[in-house]
C-alpha positions as CSV (number, residue, x, y, z in Angstrom):
1,M,109.9,131.9,106.8
2,K,112.4,130.3,104.5
3,A,114.3,127.0,105.0
4,V,117.2,125.7,103.0
5,V,117.9,122.0,103.1
6,F,121.4,121.5,101.5
7,T,122.8,118.0,100.9
8,L,126.3,116.6,100.3
9,G,126.9,112.9,99.4
10,C,125.0,110.0,98.1
11,K,121.5,109.5,96.8
12,V,120.4,108.2,100.1
13,N,121.3,111.5,101.7
14,E,119.3,113.2,98.9
15,V,116.3,111.1,99.6
16,E,116.5,111.8,103.3
17,S,116.8,115.5,102.7
18,A,113.8,115.3,100.4
19,G,111.8,113.8,103.3
20,I,112.9,116.7,105.5
21,M,111.9,119.2,102.9
22,S,108.5,117.6,102.5
23,A,107.9,117.7,106.3
24,L,109.1,121.4,106.5
25,E,106.6,122.4,103.8
26,G,103.9,120.7,105.8
27,M,105.0,122.7,108.8
28,G,104.5,125.9,106.9
29,W,108.0,126.7,105.7
30,Q,109.1,127.8,102.2
31,V,111.8,125.4,101.3
32,S,114.7,125.3,98.8
33,D,117.5,122.9,98.3
34,K,119.9,125.6,97.0
35,L,122.2,127.6,99.3
36,S,120.6,131.1,99.4
37,P,119.4,133.6,102.0
38,A,117.2,131.8,104.6
39,D,116.0,131.8,108.2
40,I,117.2,128.3,108.9
41,Y,119.6,125.8,107.2
42,V,119.5,122.1,107.5
43,L,122.9,120.8,106.4
44,N,123.0,117.1,105.5
45,T,126.6,116.0,105.6
46,C,128.8,113.2,104.1
47,A,131.8,111.3,105.4
48,V,132.5,108.8,102.6
49,T,135.9,110.4,101.9
50,A,138.2,112.8,103.7
51,E,137.3,115.4,101.1
52,A,133.6,115.0,101.6
53,E,134.1,115.4,105.4
54,K,136.1,118.5,104.8
55,K,133.4,120.0,102.6
56,S,130.8,119.1,105.2
57,R,132.8,121.1,107.9
58,Q,132.9,124.1,105.5
59,L,129.1,124.1,105.0
60,I,128.4,126.2,108.1
61,A,130.7,129.0,106.9
62,R,129.1,128.8,103.4
63,A,125.6,129.2,104.9
64,R,126.7,132.1,107.1
65,R,127.8,134.1,104.1
66,F,124.2,134.2,102.9
67,S,122.4,134.7,106.3
68,P,124.8,135.4,109.3
69,Q,121.9,135.3,111.8
70,A,120.2,132.1,110.6
71,R,119.9,129.0,112.8
72,I,121.8,126.1,111.5
73,Y,120.9,122.4,112.0
74,V,123.4,119.7,111.0
75,C,122.7,116.0,110.4
76,G,124.3,113.1,108.5
77,C,127.3,111.0,108.4
78,A,130.0,113.6,109.0
79,S,128.1,114.9,112.1
80,Q,127.6,111.3,113.2
81,K,131.4,110.8,113.1
82,S,132.5,114.2,114.5
83,G,129.5,116.0,115.9
84,A,131.4,118.3,118.3
85,V,133.2,119.9,115.4
86,F,129.9,121.3,114.0
87,A,128.7,122.5,117.4
88,Q,132.0,124.3,117.9
89,R,131.4,126.0,114.5
90,G,128.1,127.4,115.6
91,A,125.4,124.9,114.7
92,A,122.3,125.3,116.8
93,F,121.5,121.6,116.7
94,V,123.6,118.5,115.7
95,C,122.5,114.9,115.2
96,G,123.8,112.0,113.2
97,T,122.2,109.5,110.8
98,G,119.9,107.3,112.9
99,D,118.2,110.2,114.4
100,K,118.4,112.5,111.4
101,F,114.8,113.4,111.4
102,S,115.0,114.8,115.0
103,V,116.0,118.1,113.3
104,L,112.3,118.5,112.7
105,G,111.5,118.4,116.4
106,A,114.3,120.8,117.1
107,I,113.0,123.3,114.5
108,A,109.4,122.9,115.8
109,A,110.6,123.6,119.4
110,D,112.7,126.6,118.3
111,F,110.0,128.3,116.2
112,G,106.8,127.1,117.9
113,C,105.4,125.2,115.0
114,A,103.8,121.7,115.0
115,C,106.1,118.8,114.2
116,P,104.5,116.0,112.0
117,K,103.8,112.8,113.9
118,A,104.8,110.7,110.9
119,L,107.3,111.6,108.2
120,P,105.7,112.2,104.8
121,Y,107.1,110.7,101.6
122,P,110.1,112.6,100.2
123,K,109.4,115.6,98.0
124,Q,109.9,114.4,94.4
125,V,110.5,117.1,91.9
126,R,112.4,115.3,89.1
127,T,111.5,112.7,86.4
128,R,113.5,110.1,88.4
129,A,112.3,109.5,91.9
130,F,114.8,108.0,94.2
131,V,113.1,105.7,96.7
132,K,115.1,104.6,99.7
133,I,114.3,100.9,100.5
134,E,116.8,100.3,103.3
135,D,119.6,101.9,105.4
136,G,122.8,100.5,106.7
137,C,125.3,97.9,105.6
138,N,126.7,94.7,107.2
139,N,129.7,94.2,104.8
140,F,132.4,96.1,106.6
141,C,134.7,96.5,103.6
142,S,138.1,97.4,104.9
143,Y,138.2,100.8,103.3
144,C,134.7,102.0,104.1
145,V,133.6,103.9,107.2
146,I,129.9,104.0,106.3
147,P,128.8,100.8,108.2
148,Y,130.2,102.4,111.4
149,L,128.1,105.5,110.8
150,R,124.9,104.1,109.3
151,G,124.8,100.9,111.3
152,R,123.4,97.5,110.4
153,V,120.8,96.9,107.6
154,K,117.3,98.2,108.4
155,S,114.7,97.5,105.7
156,R,111.4,99.2,104.9
157,S,108.3,97.1,104.4
158,I,107.4,96.1,100.9
159,W,104.0,97.6,101.5
160,D,105.4,101.0,102.4
161,I,107.8,101.0,99.5
162,C,105.0,100.1,97.0
163,G,102.9,102.8,98.5
164,E,105.5,105.5,97.9
165,I,106.2,104.3,94.4
166,A,102.5,104.4,93.5
167,A,102.2,107.9,95.0
168,T,105.1,109.5,93.2
169,P,104.3,111.5,90.0
170,S,107.7,110.6,88.5
171,P,107.7,108.3,85.5
172,E,110.9,106.6,86.7
173,V,111.8,105.2,90.1
174,V,115.3,104.3,91.3
175,L,115.5,101.9,94.2
176,T,118.3,103.1,96.4
177,G,119.9,102.5,99.8
178,I,123.2,102.1,101.4
179,N,123.3,98.4,100.3
180,I,120.1,97.4,98.5
181,S,121.4,93.9,97.8
182,A,121.0,93.3,101.5
183,Y,117.4,94.5,101.5
184,G,115.1,92.3,103.6
185,S,118.0,90.4,105.3
186,D,116.8,91.8,108.6
187,C,113.1,90.8,108.2
188,G,112.9,87.6,106.2
189,T,112.4,88.9,102.7
190,G,114.7,90.1,99.9
191,L,115.2,92.3,96.9
192,T,113.8,89.7,94.6
193,E,110.6,89.6,96.6
194,L,110.3,93.4,96.4
195,L,110.7,93.3,92.6
196,K,108.0,90.6,92.4
197,A,105.7,93.0,94.3
198,L,106.4,95.7,91.8
199,E,105.4,93.7,88.7
200,G,102.3,95.8,88.2
201,A,104.0,99.2,88.7
202,E,103.4,101.7,85.9
203,K,106.9,103.1,86.2
204,R,110.3,102.5,84.8
205,I,112.1,100.7,87.6
206,R,115.9,101.2,87.9
207,L,118.2,99.7,90.5
208,G,120.8,101.5,92.5
209,S,124.2,99.9,93.1
210,V,124.0,96.1,93.6
211,E,126.5,93.5,94.8
212,C,127.5,90.2,93.2
213,S,125.6,88.4,96.0
214,V,122.2,89.3,94.7
215,I,122.7,88.3,91.1
216,D,121.1,85.0,90.4
217,E,118.5,83.5,88.1
218,R,115.6,84.3,90.4
219,F,116.6,87.9,90.8
220,L,117.1,88.4,87.0
221,A,113.8,86.7,86.2
222,A,112.1,89.1,88.6
223,C,113.7,92.0,86.8
224,K,112.6,90.7,83.5
225,N,109.0,90.3,84.6
226,L,108.7,94.0,85.5
227,K,106.5,96.0,83.0
228,D,109.3,98.6,82.4
229,F,112.7,97.6,83.8
230,A,115.8,99.7,83.0
231,P,118.6,97.1,82.3
232,Q,121.4,99.1,83.8
233,F,123.2,97.2,86.5
234,H,125.6,99.2,88.7
235,L,127.5,96.1,89.8
236,S,130.1,97.2,92.4
237,L,133.6,95.9,91.7
238,Q,136.3,98.0,93.3
239,S,139.3,96.0,91.9
240,G,140.0,93.5,89.2
241,S,142.7,91.8,91.3
242,D,141.9,88.9,93.6
243,A,144.6,89.9,96.0
244,V,143.3,93.4,96.4
245,L,139.7,92.2,96.7
246,R,140.7,90.0,99.6
247,A,142.5,92.9,101.3
248,M,139.4,95.0,100.8
249,N,137.2,92.3,102.4
250,R,135.1,92.0,99.2
251,R,133.4,88.6,99.2
252,Y,133.9,87.5,95.6
253,T,136.7,86.8,93.2
254,R,137.4,88.3,89.7
255,S,136.2,85.1,88.0
256,R,133.0,85.1,90.2
257,Y,132.3,88.7,89.2
258,L,132.7,88.0,85.5
259,E,130.3,85.0,85.9
260,K,127.7,87.4,87.3
261,C,128.3,89.7,84.3
262,A,127.8,86.8,81.9
263,L,124.5,85.9,83.6
264,I,123.2,89.4,83.4
265,Y,124.0,89.5,79.6
266,R,122.2,86.1,79.2
267,Y,119.0,87.6,80.6
268,F,119.6,91.1,79.2
269,P,121.8,91.1,76.1
270,E,121.6,94.9,75.7
271,A,122.3,95.6,79.4
272,A,124.6,98.3,80.5
273,I,126.9,97.1,83.4
274,T,128.5,100.1,85.2
275,T,130.7,99.9,88.2
276,D,133.0,101.6,90.8
277,M,136.7,101.0,91.0
278,I,139.4,102.1,93.4
279,V,143.1,102.5,92.5
280,G,146.0,102.8,94.8
281,F,144.6,100.5,97.6
282,P,147.4,99.6,100.1
283,G,149.5,96.8,98.7
284,E,148.2,97.2,95.1
285,S,151.1,96.1,92.8
286,D,151.6,97.0,89.1
287,E,150.2,93.5,88.3
288,D,147.1,94.1,90.5
289,F,146.5,97.4,88.7
290,A,147.0,95.7,85.3
291,D,144.2,93.2,86.4
292,S,141.9,96.2,87.1
293,L,142.6,97.6,83.6
294,S,142.1,94.3,81.8
295,I,138.7,93.6,83.5
296,I,137.1,96.7,81.9
297,P,136.9,95.3,78.4
298,E,136.4,91.8,79.6
299,A,133.3,92.7,81.6
300,G,132.1,95.1,78.8
301,F,131.5,98.0,81.2
302,A,129.4,100.8,79.9
303,R,130.8,103.2,82.5
304,V,133.4,103.1,85.3
305,H,133.4,105.5,88.2
306,A,137.1,105.6,89.2
307,F,138.5,106.8,92.5
308,A,141.9,106.9,94.2
309,F,142.0,105.2,97.6
310,S,141.3,107.6,100.5
311,P,142.3,106.4,104.0
312,R,139.4,106.7,106.5
313,E,140.2,106.7,110.2
314,G,138.4,103.8,112.0
315,T,138.6,101.4,109.1
316,A,140.9,98.4,108.8
317,A,142.6,99.9,105.7
318,Y,143.6,103.0,107.7
319,R,146.3,101.0,109.4
320,M,147.7,99.6,106.1
321,K,150.7,101.2,104.5
322,D,149.5,103.7,101.9
323,I,150.8,103.9,98.4
324,P,152.6,107.1,97.4
325,A,150.3,109.9,96.0
326,P,152.2,110.1,92.6
327,V,151.6,106.4,92.0
328,K,147.9,106.7,92.9
329,S,147.6,109.7,90.6
330,E,149.3,108.0,87.7
331,R,147.1,104.9,88.1
332,L,143.9,107.0,88.4
333,H,144.8,108.7,85.1
334,G,145.3,105.3,83.5
335,L,142.0,104.0,84.8
336,L,140.1,107.1,83.7
337,T,141.5,106.8,80.2
338,A,140.5,103.1,80.0
339,A,137.1,104.0,81.4
340,H,136.6,106.7,78.8
341,R,137.4,104.2,76.0
342,A,134.9,101.8,77.4
343,E,132.1,104.4,77.6
344,S,132.8,105.6,74.1
345,A,132.7,102.0,72.8
346,F,129.4,101.4,74.6
347,I,127.7,104.5,73.2
348,N,129.0,103.8,69.7
349,S,127.6,100.3,69.9
350,R,124.1,101.9,70.3
351,I,124.3,104.2,67.3
352,N,121.2,103.7,65.1
353,A,119.3,102.0,67.9
354,V,115.9,103.2,68.9
355,R,115.3,103.7,72.6
356,T,112.5,105.1,74.8
357,V,113.9,108.2,76.4
358,I,112.4,109.9,79.5
359,F,113.1,113.6,79.0
360,E,114.5,115.5,82.0
361,D,116.1,118.9,81.3
362,F,116.1,121.7,78.7
363,D,119.2,123.9,78.4
364,G,117.7,126.4,75.9
365,Q,118.8,124.4,72.9
366,Y,118.6,120.7,73.6
367,T,116.5,118.5,75.9
368,G,118.4,115.7,77.7
369,G,117.0,112.4,78.9
370,Y,118.0,108.9,79.6
371,T,117.6,105.6,77.8
372,P,116.8,102.4,79.8
373,E,120.6,101.6,79.9
374,Y,121.4,105.1,81.1
375,I,122.8,106.8,78.1
376,K,122.0,110.5,78.2
377,V,120.5,111.4,74.9
378,Y,120.1,115.0,73.6
379,V,117.3,116.0,71.2
380,P,116.7,119.5,69.7
381,G,114.2,121.8,71.2
382,E,112.2,121.6,74.4
383,Q,110.6,118.2,75.1
384,S,108.7,116.6,77.9
385,G,107.3,113.2,78.9
386,K,108.9,110.4,76.9
387,G,109.5,109.5,73.3
388,S,111.1,107.0,70.9
389,V,114.4,108.3,69.9
390,L,116.9,107.2,67.2
391,I,120.4,107.4,68.6
392,E,122.5,109.1,65.9
393,Q,126.0,109.9,67.1
394,P,128.1,110.6,70.2
395,F,127.4,114.0,71.7
396,R,128.6,115.8,74.9
397,D,128.5,113.3,77.7
398,G,126.2,110.9,75.8
399,A,124.6,110.9,72.4
400,A,122.6,113.0,70.0
401,G,119.2,111.7,68.9
402,R,116.1,112.3,66.8
403,I,112.6,111.7,68.0
404,I,110.8,109.3,65.7
405,G,107.7,108.6,67.8
């Protein structure tokens, strides 16, 4: 019997799907994460944008094209938000986010197999293992629907996280969650304490997206004390304008954000700071957009993920007057152009540097892998494990390199 667990959305969704896959294998199923013919489909949905929610609704039809008679189980944020829609489209079972793993009980009941009493660690098949340390968010940014779907912060124990990291065969671990900066706020600990507990870990440790609130000297010292820390900080920004940040309910200012960047560079002079930015937020003026453009070189970003504002029903921003689509499109193009310049400058600044690269994938000609600061480096031939690589020149979406040790 074959099961397909297919995922849309964030890394947290991917981790949760990997946990479902691991459990299904223990229940005797042959499992794939690619849409293909199967006896059952578990569809893990996303609702972060209107487009993601639309794609989630279309998943049932996509699965039916492979196996019209298969039973379909739906979970995730889109089904948390609009579960009836998926039932109407023929899903045999629908749940949301908090009870996502109840799909296992439903499958066990439908097919007469034993359901695991405890969820196993997620199935890790890549060189980078994503380890979920918490769920939920308490921030309620005015544009974001996720806190309403995921709920408040719920943290795993440090003991359990360390156990999963020790058990994974992957050489790199990424600490991920909906808001990892709030890790431990519900149980009297914090992200700094978790990092201190990982000081002896024989893995490269990388952080998922973090907020300004967590960046201080104790936290950065804990990062520095890790045996192998990847100094890439995805420091969420969203806008370079104080007026827009206030409207977004982001709890920092432009100057405060830049202070945090400067502190990171003091501890990690070679750090890569990456970020997310939204253009076209309701009320964003030409001057506000200019502030977003100017902060890119000022912060020294290595990469910027840029998005146009997408109104989400149920959020405070949904009631605000939207900016015309052509204006959003023009601003997004301008931000993407500035982001490309910043990424090119960052890669060029690393030419002739030597970095430890963990190799990931071979395309028949080159093997790609990532440096600690998350530059994708391509070397000729098929490689595995890790190696010291001299970065030689920009190439594809990263850089070309040569193994020197």
